[in-house]
N, C-alpha and C positions, 0 to 999 in steps of 0.2 A: 507365745514365746517370741522373743526378739529375733529378727531376721539378721543373720550375720551379713556384713557388707562384703561384696566381692572384691577381688584383688585390685581391679581398676579403680573402684571407688575408694577403697582403703588407702591406696597410695596417694591419690589426689587429696583425700581428706586429711591425711597425716601431714602433707606438705602445708596445707592451709592452717592446720592447727599449730604446727611448729612456727609458722609465720606469726600467728596470733600470740603465741607464747613469747616470741621475740619482741613483741610490743610491750611485754610486761605481764606480771601476775594478774593484775586487774583485768586485762584484756582477755586472757584465756579463761579466767574464772567466769567472766560475763558470757563468753561463748558456751561454756559448759552449762551454765544456768539456763540460757536461752534454748539450747537444744533439748534439755530435759523438759522445759516448759512446753515446747512444741510437740514432743513425743506424747505428753499427756493430752494436749489439746487435740491432736489428730485422732486420738482414740474415740473422742466424742463428736468431733466436727467432721462428719462424713463428707460434706460437699467440699470442704477445704482439702481434705486428703485426696479426694478424687481429682481435684484440679492440679494439685502438686504432683500426683503420681501419674497424671495423664501423659503417656509417651508422645502423643501428638501435639502437645503444647510446648513450644520452644522455651528455653530457659529465660529469655528476656521478659515475657509476660509473667512468668512465675516470680522473677525478681521484683517486678513492679507490684504484684499482688502482695508479696511479703513486706516490701517497703511501706506500702499503704497500711497493711495490717499492723505493722510494728510502729507506725506513725514516725518513721525515720529514726527510731531509737535502737533498732537492732544492729548489732555489730556486723560489719561487712563480711566477716568470715561466716557467720551464721547464715546470712542471706545467700551467700555463694554456695554453701554446702546444701542448704535446703532446696535451692533452685536447680542444682545439678544432680542431686541424689538419684532421682527417678530416671534421668537420662543415662546415668552410668550403670544403673542396676534396675532393670525393669521388673517390677513385682506387682501383683494385684494390689489394688488400693487398700484392701483390708490389712495387708502386710506392711504397708508403708510406715505406720507408727513404729514397728519393730526395727526397720532400717534406721529411722531417726534415733531410736533408743540406743542402737549400737554405736551410732555416731556420737551420741551424748556420752557413752561409756568411754570412747576413744578420747573425747575432750577431757573427761575426768582424769584419765590416765596421764594425759599430757600436762594438765594443770597440777596434778599431784606430783608428777616427776619434777616439774619446775620448782615446786614448793618443798621438795625433799621429803615428800610424804607417800611415795609410791609403795614402799614396803608396807606401810600401815594400811593402805587401801587394799593391797593383796590379801593381807591377813584378815582384815575385817570382812571382806566379801566372802572369803572362805568360811569365816565364822557364821555369817548369815546362813549359808548353805547347810552347815553342820547343825545349826540350831533347828532349822525346819525339818531336816532329815531325822533327827534324834528325838524330837518332841512330837509324838503323834497328835496331841491335842492342838498344837499350833498348826500342823499341816491340815488337820481336819477342818479347823476354822477357816483357814485361807482358801481351801477348795470347796467350802460349803456353798452350794448354789443359792441357798436361801438367805445368805448373809450379805448385806449391801457392801459394795466395794469400799465405801468410805469407812465402814466399820473395820474392814480388813486392813486398810491403810493405818487406821488408828491403833489397831492391835499390834502390828509389827513395829510401828513407831514407838509405842510404849515399851515393847520388849527390848528395842535397840537403844532407847534413850539412856545416855550416860555411858554407853559401852562402845559406841562407834562415833566416828567423826561425821561432819555434815555431808561430805561427799558420799560416803557409804550409805548414810540414811537416805539421801536423795535418790541414789540409784536403786536402792531397795524399794522405795516408794514407787518409782517408775515401773519396776517389774510387777508390782502388785496390780497396777492399773492396766498393764498391757494385756494380761490374760485373766483378769479378775481373780488373781491370787494363785493361779495354777503355774507350775514350773518355775517358781521363784528360786528354789534351791538349785535347780539345774543351770539356770542362767547365771546366778551369782557365782557358781563354781566355774563356769566357762569364762566369765569376765575376770575372775581371779587369775586364771591361767593366762588369759590374754594380757593382763597387766604384767605378769611375770615374763611373758615372751618379749616385752619391750626391751628387756635387758638380756635377751637370749638365754633365759634360764627357765626352769620348770619348778612348780610347787608340788611337793609330795606331802600328802596327808598321812600322818603316822599315828596309829592307835596302838597302845601297848598296855599290858596289864599293870605295869608300874611306871613311875616317872623315869624317863631316860636321863642319865647324867650327861655332862658335856662330852665325855670321851666316847660314849656309845652313840651320841648324836653325830659326832664328827665322823666316826667309822661308818655309820649308816649313810650319811650324806656322801661320803667318798664312794661307797659301793654303788649307790644309786646314780651318781654322776657317771660312773663307768658304764652302767647299763643304758642310760639315756644319752650319753655323749654331751651333756650340758651341765652347767652348775645347777645344783639342786637346793632349794630352800625348803626346810622342814617345818611343817605345821603339826605339832605334836599334841596329843591328848591322851588321857588315861581312860581305859575301858576295862574294868575288872572282868567283864564277861569273856574276854579273849582267852583267859586261862593260860597265859604264857606266850612268849615270842611277840611278834608284831604283825600288824596288818598295814600295808602301805598302798595308797591309792594315788596314781598319777594320771590325771585326766580320766579316761575310760578304763584304764588298766588297773587291775587289782592284783597285788602281790601278797598272798595270804599265807603266813607261816605260823598261824596260831595253832595251839594244841586242839582247841575246840573244832577248828576246821578239819584237822587231820583225823580226829575221832569220827566226825560226821562222814568224811570220805570213806573211812574204813567200814563204817556201818552200812553205807551205801553199797560198797563192793560185796559185803557179806549178805546183803538183803535183809539187814536187821533194822527195824524202825527205830 
């Protein structure tokens, strides 16, 4: 699983990413792509990640190594982030690719925000999580230890082709490589919430037995905003198994008002299987 960046690194990284975005869409897109590429590279290049994650190695030699590796073509923001990441957040070298992946996700949010596509990225990341959670065969394939990672990457790419944008597809691909297909849904959901948090709002996943009309969506969003204290973006889907009412998930919290849930709770209380 990707390793979340700590507060010190996150603040420093966001300032650098905002500066890159200030240089234009092309600059922040390049940083996003480079960080994604390095997250993948560090998964397989053990010596490189050990060097970059070495807390005893000052940032300057790391910058020199990265400049040489990138043959001078890496964006200055990418070099600075990669060179200082381990100093701001010390982790075992095996976890360093996860730190870089989280920085790549932050770069993607910044790039999407500048392009006016942050809402889309939130929605699509959540869609990736939902797809894997609700399709047992997809989850089984992604977590199959006998299936090569390249096959898992190809499987998810085929499933997402034509349904998501390039940013979402790239982030999903990175997640498959990080843990060889494990925890992709969990991280995709966390990253969707992180994207929403950029605008101080939360994403609520809503499953209902029937399609919610605009009035009901508005009422539900208003109620959830009062509960969370923040604006709420609804991601709705129809699930006939709910048998009435709605099931709402915000992060790790589940608000279950379905008839099926109440029936199961009643059976539990009565000791009826």
